[in-house]
Structure formats: structure tokens, C-alpha cells
Residue, then its C-alpha position, 0 to 999 in steps of 0.5 A: x623381817x628379811x631372812x639373811x642370805x645363806x653363806x657360800x662356804x669355802x674350805x681351803x688348804x695352802x692359803x697363807x702363802x704363794x699363789x694360795x694367798x692371792x687366791x684367798x684374797x679374791x675368794x674372800x672378797x666375794x659377797x656372802x662368803x664364809x672362808x675356813x682355811x687350815x694352816x700350821x702355827x699361829x698369827x697367820x695373815x689372812x683377809x678379814x673374816x677368814x677363819x683359821x683352824x690348825x692343820x699340819x698336813x704332815x700328820x694324818x691325826x691333824x687332818x682328822x682333827x681339822x675335818x672334825x673341827x670344820x664339821x663342828x664349826x659348820x653345824x648344819x651348813x654345807x661346804x660349797x667349795x673344797x680347795x686342796x692347794x697346799x704343797x711342799x717341794x723338798x731337796x731330797x726324800x729323807x724326811x718323814x711324816x708323823x706316820x713314817x711316810x716320805x714327807x712330800x708324798x704324805x703332805x701333797x697326796x696322802x693328807x689331801x686324799x684323806x681330807x677329801x674323803x673325810x669332807x666329801x659327805x659335807x660337800x653340798x650337792x652341786x659343790x666343787x672339789x679343786x685339787x692343785x696339781x702340776x704339769x710336772x706330772x707329765x713326761x711330755x712336758x717335763x722329762x723328770x715326770x714319773x713313767x710308772x706308779x708305785x705308791x709303796x715306793x713313793x711312801x717308803x723310798x729306798x734311796x734319796x740324793x740330788x734330784x730325788x726331791x723334785x722327782x718326789x714332787x712330780x710323782x705327788x702331783x701325778x697322785x693329785x691328778x689320779x685322785x681327782x679323777x677317782x673322785x670324779x668317777x665316784x657314783x656319789x659325786x656323779x649323783x650329787x653333781x659335784x664338780x671335780x677339777x685338777x688345777x695346774x698353776x704352771x711354772x710360777x715364780x715367787x712362791x713358797x713351794x720350796x721353802x723346805x729345800x736347802x739354801x743351795x737347792x733354792x739358789x739352783x732352782x732360781x738359776x734354772x728359772x731365770x736362765x734355762x727355763x726362760x730360754x726353753x720358754x721361747x719354744x715351749x710355752x709351758x716353761x714361761x714363768x707366771x706370777x703368783x698373783x696371776x696363778x692365784x687369780x686363776x685358782x680363784x676363777x676355777x674354784x668359783x666356777x668362772x672358769x670351767x673345763x669343757x664337758x668330760x674334762x677335769x684338768x685345767x692347766x695355766x699356760x702363759x697366764x691363760x687357762x688351757x684344758x689339755x689331756x693329762x699324761x697317759x699314766x694319769x688317765x690309766x684306770x688301773x693306776x687310779x684304782x691302785x693309788x686309791x686302794x693303797x692310799x686308803x690302806x695307808x690312811x686307814x680308810x679301807 
């Protein structure tokens, strides 16, 4: 009797809305593929055969429960691809996670840092870790991008107000890139030939990224996208708005390995619908910043 082919196992966050929902459609359509996603609530619409396990990224306890549940469900099977795509963008920095950290920093960075560390032992040799970042991490592209790194200030901001939400978002995306590079530099990752990629979908309209923002902020952002960004896009291709369909397709391509960065690079940035491989910001390439974020994040999530 023929033996069944081993399934390709993909675990993903941020797969129920926006570009992630389009990405998972492409991924789940691959033959011999088993997809597990983490999501809040119930009744999520997902492709047939995709398993949903409860996950609230605003709670580190929920992250640990999710990792345990994934491990139990998989048994002896390994994770071939781990995609950390979920993210939020708020209008200010007043909200806190279950552990008391600023919510954007907690969800976009800390939860995914912890999840990647918990599931790294479950990743297959020659597996792939993909972390969604953003071009907003880079001051050369976006003036609001962070020029310094202060993890404690990000976790416990002293002030909020207009514009603090988008600055927190861009700082969290810097953290995603720093984290990806730290994972890529681990001896274990190198020895097991695990590929690490930081993926920026570029400016993408029609996503649920700002769902937690106030109605006024959502209107303001849409105004910027449809006016100012369109004008700037005539001179700066990074500001040309893409679609969630194309961004999701590109995330799937990067995750499945049909698009791969050149040797020695891990950053993939979608510009006008095409994958480019630029250098991250100068701060994102700083080894001291990578080490500092890793160490302080480890303390925050209790994995020193």
C-alpha cells in the first residue's frame, strides 16, 4: 500500500483579514499542505481544511497557550513555515496589553518575538520564518520612522496624543526587522539552515490594519492615502498604493519560497507590486540595537 505523502505544515498569524486572508488562500491551495492559524474569537471564515486555534496577541499567556496547542496538534510533525503577519495600528498609545505593555508594541513585536522563540524548536530543518514588517521603519522612506531604539519607552510610553499611534506602529515594525535579523544570526538557525525573512507589503489599501483606530483617524488616513500619498507616489514609488490581493499574493510567494532574497539578505519590500531587496534602515542593521532589543524583550516575556 502506498504511503501518504508527508504534509507541508504552515502556522500563521494575521490570516483572517486584509492581506493575510489573501495570502492564506494561496497557501492553503498548495497540495499536501496543512495550515494552522491563530485568531481571536470564533466563526472566522477560512479556506477549507484550515485549522483555527484561539490566539490573543494582546496576552502573552494566550501566546503560550497557542504554542502549546500547536505542539499538541502536530505531535511528531514539524512546522515547515512559520508566518508572523498579524499587526495593529492604533490612533494613540493609551491602550495596554494584559501584561501592561503598550498595545501596539505588545501585539506587533513582543507577542511575535515570544511565539517565534517558543516554536523555533518545532521548526523543521530547512524551514522558513517570515515576519511582516514595514517600510515605515526607515527614516529614509518615512519621516516618522524611529531614529533611536528605547524598548522600555516603547513598552511604557510616558505620553500619548495625536500621531503617537503611527509612531508606535513604525517603531514596532523596526522591532520586527531587528528581531528577524537576530533570529537569522542564531547559531541554531544557521546550523539547521532555517531561512528568515522580514517582509514589507508596502503601502497597502483596504486592509484591517487600523481597525482599532478612532473613526476620525481612519478618515484622516484614508484622506492621506487618496490625496497626499498619490501625489508623493509620482516621485517616490514606495508611496504608490498596492492592493491587499497583490500584497497577500506576495506574502504567499515569499513564504512558500517562490520569491527569495539574494544570499546574505533577509529584507523583502514590495514596491509597486514587485519584490525588491533593499537594505533596511541604518538603525535596523545596528548589531547593538538588535542585541539590546532581544535582551530586553526576553526579560519582558520571561524568557531570559
